[in-house]
N, C-alpha and C positions, 0 to 999 in steps of 0.2 A: 124861288130858286133853291132854298134850303130843303123844301119838300122833295124836289127831284134829286137833289144831292143825297138826301136820306135814303131814297129808294135805290140809288146807285150803290150805296154802301151795303144795303141789304142784298142786292143782287150779287154782290161780290162775296156773299156768305159771311159778312161781318155781323156779329151779334149786337146790333145797335137797337136800342129801345126808344120808344117815344119819350120816355122820361129823360133820357140823355139828350135827345134833340131839344127838348124844352130847356134843359140846362144850358145848352149852347146858345139858344135864343136869348135867354136871360143874361148870359155873359156879354152877348153882343149889345143888348140894350144898355148895359152898364158901361159900354165903351172899352171893353178889354181888348178889342181888336178893331179899332175904328180907323178912319182915314188919317193918313199922315199929313195930308193937305186937304183943301176944300173939295177937290175933284179927283183925288188919287188914293185908292185903297191899296193896302199892302196885303198881297196874297200870302206872303210868308207868315205874317202875324195871324191871319185867319187859319192857315194850315196848322200851326202849333196849338192854337186855341181849340180848333175842332178836334184834333187828335187827343188833346188832354180830356175833353169832355166826352168824346164818343168811344174811345178805345181804352179798355181796362186791362188788357193783357199785352205786354210789350212784344210777344211773339206775333201779334197781328199787325204790327207797325208796317211791315213791308206790304202786306195785303191792302192796308189802308192807303199807303203811298201810291200803289198802282191804281186803286179806285179813284183817288183824289186827282191823280194825273189824267186819268181817262175823262173825268167830268170837266175839269177846268183846263183842259189842253188848249194851249195857245193864248191863255189869258195873261200869263206872265212868264218870262224867260228866267229860270233860276240859274244863276251863273256866278262864278267867282271872278269873271272878267269884268273889267271896268266899262267896256263898251256895251251899250244897250242896243238891241236890234229891234226894229218894228215887228209886231206880231205877224203881219200878213206876208212878210218876206219868207217865212218858213211854213206857211200854210200850203200843203201840197194839194194841187187840183188834179193833176194827171200823173200817170206813171209811164215813163218812157221805156220802150223796149229796144234794146240794142242787139244787133247781130254779133256773133263771135268776131267777125272781121272788124266791126266798128269798135268793139271793146279792145281788141289788140292794138288798134291805132291810137288809142288814148294813152299818152305817156305820163307816167307818174313823175312828179317833181322831186328833186332832191330835198333833203331836210331843210337846209338853209334857205333855198329858194322858196319852199312852201311857206315858211314862217314870214319871210320878208314880203311875199306876195299877199298873204292874209292881211298884214299890216297896211299895205297899200289899198287893198279893197275896202277895208273899214274906213279909211280916210276919204275914198273917192265915191263909194256907192251912195246914191241918193234915193233909190226907189227899189221896189220889189222886182225879182226876176224869176222866171219859170222856164225850165227846160233848156237853159243856156250852158255855155262851156267856160264862162269867165267869172261871173258875179256870184255873190252869196245868194243861194236860192234853193229850189227844189226840182226834182225830176229831170235834171240834166246831167252833164258830164263835168261840171265844175268841181274842183277839189274842195269847195266850201258849201256846206248846206246838208241836205239829206234827201232821201227818196230817189236818188239817181244812181249813177255809176261812176266810180273813179277808183283806180287801183290803190291809191294811197292819198287820202285827203283828210280834212278835219270835219267831223260830223257835228253839225250845229242844229240842235233840236231833233225831234223825230227819233224813231227806233233805228237800231242797226240793221243793215241789210246785207252788204257784202262782207262785213266783219273785217275790214282791212283799214279802218280809220287810224290815222297817226295820232290824232288828239280827239277828245270828245268834249264839246262845249255844252255841258249840262251838269246838273247836280243830282245824284241818286243816293239815297240812303240804303245801303245794303243791309240784309238781315243775317243774323247768325244761323248756321246750319242747326237744325233741331236734332239733338242727340237722344231724344226719346222716341224718335220715329220708329214705328213698328216695321220690321223687315218684311218685304214681300216674299222672301225665301230664306230658309236656314242655310242655304248653300254658301252665302257670303261668310257667315260665321265659321262654317266648316273649313272654308278655304283659308281664313285667317289663322285658324288653329295650327296650321302647318308651321307657323313661326314660333309657337309657344315653347318655352323651355322652363321646366319646373325645378325648383330648388326648395329645400327645407330650411327655413330660418325662423327666427323669432321665438316666442314663448311656446312651451310644450302644451299644446291644447288638443291634440288629436291622439286617440287611442291607437297604440301599436299592438294590434291583435296578435300577429305571429309571435312577437317577443313576449307578450303577456302569457300566451299558452305555454311557451317553453319555460319561462320563469316559474309559472305556477306548478308545472310538472316537476321541475327540479326542486321545488319547495314542498315536496310531499303532499301536493294537492291544495296547499293553502294559497289563496288568491294573491298574486303578486302583479299588480297592474303596472304596465309600462306605457309611458306617454312619449310622443315625439312632436316636433313642431309641425304646423300645417304646411302643406305644399303650396307654394306661391309661384305664379307665373313671373319669371325673372327677366323677361324680355322688356327692353326699354324702347319706346317708339316716339319719334319726333315727327309730327304730322303737320305739313304746311299746305293749306288749302286755298286755292283761287276762289274768289267770291265776286258776284256781280257781273254785269255785262253779259257776255255770251254764256257764262256759267249758269245763268238763270234757266237755260234749257235743260240742265242736268240736275236741278235741285233735288228731286225725289231720290234719284239713285245715289247721289253723294251723301244725302242725309242717311240713307240706309247703310252706306259704308261707314259713315261717322258713328252712327249708333252702334253698329257691330264692333267697331274698333274700340269704343269706350267700354263695352261690356267684356271684351276679350283680353285687354291689356291693362294691367294694374298701373304700370309705369308709362303713362301716356301724357305727352305734352303737345299742345296744338297751337297754331297761329294762323292768321289769315293774311293773304296778300291779294292784290288785284292785277291780273294778267301776268306780270312778271315780278320776281322778287327784287327789291331795291334795298335801300339803306335802313328801312324800318318795316316792321309788321305790327299786327295788332291782334287782340284776343276778343274784343267786343266791337262789333261793327257799328253800334250806335255811338261809340266813343273812340272811333278809330283816329280822329284828329287830336283828341285830348289825351289818349293813353297809348302812346307809341312805344314799341319795344325795338331799340336799335338792333339791327341784324348782327352787328359785331358782338353785342352783349349775348345774344342767343348762341352764337358760335362758341363764345367763351364759357357760357354757363353749362352746356351739356357736353359730356365727354364722348369719345369715340365708341363707347358701348351702345349708344343710341343708334337705332335703325332710322334713317331719314327717308320719309315718303312724301313726295310732292303729289298733290291731286289737282289737276287743272287741264283745261282743253288745249292749252298752248296755242290758242287762236288769237292772233293780234297782228299789228303791224310789225314788220321786222325791225323798224326803228326803235320799238319799245325794248328790244333785246340788245341791240348793237349800239345805240346812239345815246350819249349823254344828253339829258333833257328829253329823252324819248318817251317817258311815261305820259299817259293820257291825262294824268291828274295834276302833276307838278313837274318842276324842272329838276330832275335827279342829276346829281353831280357826276355819278359814274353809271355806265351802262349796266343793264340787268345781267348781261352775260358774265360780268366780273363777279357779281354776287353769287350767281349760280355756281361758278367755279370755286369760290371760297367755301360755299356750303358743301359741295361734293368732295372737296379736299379734306374738310374737317370731319366729314362723316363718310368713310370709305364704303360702308354698306348703305347704299341708297338706291332709290328707284322712283320713277315717275308714273303715276296711274292717270290715263287719259280717258275721259268719258266719251270723247268723240268717236264715231265709228272708224275702225281702223282703215277702212277703204278710202277715206278722204285724206288720210295723213300725207300721202305723197303729193297732193295738190296744194298744200299749204306750206309756204316757205318758212313760216314761224315754227311750225311743228318740226320740220327738218332741222332747224337751228337748235331747238331745245333738245332734240334727240342726240345731236352731236355733243352738246354741252354736258349731258348726263351719261355719256358713254354708251349710247344705244340701249340704255336701261329704261325704256318706255314700254308700258304694257297697257292694253285696253282694259276698261272697267267692265270685265266679263268674268264668268266663273273661271275659265281657263287662264285669263290674264291675271287674276288674283292668285291663282295657284302658282303660276310661273313667277310672280313677284315674290311670294312667300318663300318659294324654293330658292330663289336667288339670294334673298336676304338671310336665309338660315345657313348658308354655306360658311 
């Protein structure tokens, strides 16, 4: 089994050596990730042991997570929920195709009804279901499961499809955006430079050639060197970036933007959020539960001189924006809309950059909601979109 797993990691372009595989085998022989009972292994324990032995660079953790998930898919459901579901309930056998008329006939439940119904299903369901409209399963129109269609349900296992889930019953370790990513084009940097404002401050470290020439001439030809402070980019940027989920489709372009932003702006602060901003954010995705930064503290820490830039696809269930408890990851006390209003009020010069194609914005309710909340200051992640963003923020 581990030989096939090893080749899966190599196929995923992970630099895993035979020596590291032997280290993992030795650790298993010593019982560092053994069975918790006589007939039940812990996949969690094996995951952390394998990652420790096989991955030497933390930037490769996300790639390892994806390869691990692809190989061990269905062996264990990683979840923070107390209820465990049988593996075969979520094993998709077929994919159901629905006509536009059939999709329109499927009615989304309200928030309270959805949560209460899930509770009932967990208590009542005794076996696997495929292609149905009621039980937890796959390939159907039920609001619970994956691989099917429902305008607003709870995705349990499997990848996202319609991108309208209200909650996601799974655990995913997001990775930080790489700020050393080489840009595919210099145009992103050029567009960002429209926002730069230079000021001279600090120690006198730069030769003032015009004044040196004038002073030397006035001094009968004796050299009189004049120095001035270096010119620094005085613009302050607060960058809030959506990470994980549907943003995985846009990693490369967002990393290019992040890398360009870090090189162009000396005064840059950044934080991550998932889907919508709530009462806390984080700076390190591997420690996002251990090192939280309250949004109120961020608002108080930075003054109105900062230009606020959101980067996200704004693609989510509308409940995540409008409903207390609407976050897919935890029960937030206040809706995301309230936090977006507080941030935009605290930072009058703000904008939202959306990597999703502008042509699909009108078909997603959540994007329309975010557009309204940021005062129609949403721009596409394109050269023209970045130029328009910088032009707006520089006024």
